[in-house]
C-alpha positions as CSV (number, residue, x, y, z in Angstrom):
1,M,-17.5,5.6,-7.2
2,E,-15.1,8.5,-7.1
3,V,-11.4,8.3,-7.7
4,V,-9.3,11.1,-6.2
5,T,-5.6,11.1,-7.1
6,G,-2.7,13.2,-5.9
7,T,-4.1,13.6,-2.4
8,T,-2.7,13.4,1.1
9,V,-5.0,11.9,3.7
10,S,-4.9,13.8,7.0
11,S,-7.5,11.8,9.0
12,A,-10.0,9.0,8.9
13,S,-12.8,8.9,11.5
14,R,-16.0,7.0,12.2
15,E,-19.1,9.1,11.8
16,G,-22.1,6.9,12.7
17,D,-22.0,4.0,10.3
18,R,-19.8,5.8,7.8
19,L,-16.2,6.6,7.5
20,R,-15.2,10.2,7.1
21,I,-12.0,11.0,5.2
22,R,-10.3,14.3,5.3
23,A,-7.5,15.1,2.9
24,A,-5.6,17.8,1.0
25,G,-6.2,17.7,-2.8
26,P,-3.5,18.1,-5.5
27,G,-3.8,21.9,-5.3
28,G,-3.8,21.9,-1.5
29,E,-7.6,22.3,-1.3
30,S,-9.3,20.7,1.7
31,L,-11.4,17.6,0.9
32,S,-13.9,15.7,3.1
33,R,-15.8,12.6,2.0
34,D,-18.1,10.2,3.8
35,V,-17.3,6.8,2.4
36,D,-18.0,3.1,2.7
37,L,-14.6,2.0,1.5
38,V,-11.2,3.7,1.0
39,L,-8.4,2.3,-1.2
40,V,-5.1,3.9,-0.6
41,V,-2.6,3.2,-3.4
42,V,0.9,4.7,-2.7
43,G,3.0,2.9,-5.2
44,V,6.6,1.6,-4.8
45,R,9.9,2.6,-6.0
46,P,13.3,0.9,-5.8
47,D,15.4,2.1,-2.8
48,T,18.8,2.3,-4.4
49,T,20.5,5.1,-2.5
50,L,23.4,3.1,-1.1
51,A,24.2,1.5,-4.5
52,V,23.9,4.8,-6.3
53,D,26.1,6.6,-3.8
54,A,28.7,3.8,-4.3
55,G,28.6,4.4,-8.1
56,A,26.3,1.6,-9.3
57,R,24.7,2.1,-12.7
58,T,20.9,2.3,-12.7
59,G,18.3,1.8,-15.4
60,A,14.5,1.8,-15.6
61,K,12.7,3.7,-12.7
62,G,16.1,4.1,-11.0
63,A,16.5,0.4,-10.4
64,I,20.1,-1.0,-10.2
65,D,21.3,-2.4,-13.5
66,V,22.4,-6.0,-13.2
67,D,23.5,-8.7,-15.6
68,E,22.1,-12.3,-15.8
69,H,24.4,-13.3,-13.0
70,M,23.0,-10.4,-10.8
71,R,26.3,-8.5,-10.9
72,T,26.1,-4.8,-10.6
73,S,28.5,-2.4,-12.4
74,L,30.5,-2.3,-9.2
75,P,33.3,-4.9,-8.8
76,D,32.2,-7.9,-6.6
77,V,28.8,-6.4,-5.8
78,Y,25.7,-8.4,-6.5
79,A,22.1,-7.2,-6.1
80,A,18.7,-8.8,-6.3
81,G,15.0,-8.2,-5.6
82,D,12.8,-5.1,-5.9
83,C,15.7,-2.8,-6.3
84,V,17.1,-4.2,-9.5
85,I,16.3,-4.3,-13.2
86,T,14.5,-7.5,-14.2
87,H,15.2,-9.2,-17.4
88,H,11.7,-9.6,-18.7
89,R,11.3,-12.4,-21.2
90,L,9.1,-10.3,-23.6
91,L,10.0,-6.7,-22.8
92,G,13.7,-7.0,-22.1
93,P,15.3,-5.1,-19.2
94,T,12.6,-3.3,-17.1
95,W,11.6,-2.9,-13.5
96,V,9.1,-5.5,-12.2
97,P,8.9,-5.6,-8.4
98,L,7.5,-9.1,-7.8
99,G,8.3,-11.3,-4.8
100,T,8.6,-14.5,-6.8
101,T,11.1,-12.8,-9.1
102,A,13.0,-11.3,-6.2
103,H,13.3,-14.7,-4.5
104,K,14.8,-16.3,-7.7
105,Q,17.2,-13.4,-8.2
106,G,18.3,-13.7,-4.6
107,R,19.2,-17.3,-5.0
108,V,21.2,-16.6,-8.1
109,A,23.0,-13.6,-6.5
110,G,23.7,-15.5,-3.3
111,E,25.2,-18.5,-5.1
112,N,27.3,-16.3,-7.4
113,A,28.6,-14.2,-4.5
114,L,30.0,-17.4,-3.1
115,G,31.8,-18.3,-6.3
116,G,29.0,-20.1,-8.3
117,D,28.0,-19.5,-11.9
118,R,24.2,-19.3,-11.9
119,R,22.2,-17.2,-14.3
120,F,18.8,-15.6,-13.8
121,A,16.7,-16.9,-16.7
122,G,14.4,-13.9,-16.8
123,S,10.9,-13.2,-15.6
124,P,7.6,-13.8,-17.3
125,G,6.4,-10.6,-15.6
126,H,3.5,-11.9,-13.6
127,A,2.8,-13.3,-10.2
128,G,0.9,-16.3,-11.5
129,G,-2.5,-17.1,-10.2
130,E,-5.9,-18.3,-11.3
131,G,-6.0,-16.2,-14.5
132,L,-3.1,-18.2,-15.9
133,R,-4.3,-21.7,-15.3
134,P,-6.7,-23.5,-17.6
135,R,-10.2,-23.2,-16.3
136,R,-12.1,-26.4,-15.5
137,R,-15.5,-26.6,-17.0
138,P,-18.2,-27.5,-14.5
139,Y,-19.8,-30.0,-16.9
140,G,-18.5,-32.1,-19.7
141,P,-15.0,-32.6,-21.1
142,A,-12.4,-29.8,-20.8
């Protein structure tokens, strides 16, 4: 296995039973590899241009700073989802772009924008899944 970071893929083509990838490396050098599998990881970042241009305060990774009611630093402006700071239950305010968290934040922000008084309790910082459930033993008592 080879991991190549900081590259820009220019083409992917089938060469017989292999896949040929052509790319520019971090220094602009030309790269070509015949591979079985390619994993492209591009990352994410919060898109906060509109809020920043309006004067909203930002925090970790440029995400919009919100309080537990999902209020921004701008009067009568609420924000939720992958563009906002998440109040992580262990780490404090940080940026954790998770769909489950975004959904909960959106419900809080929406209700509060209509005059409610809901609070976002914070995120455990994971998406759940098998790794967090007790495993069942195939034989014998648990």
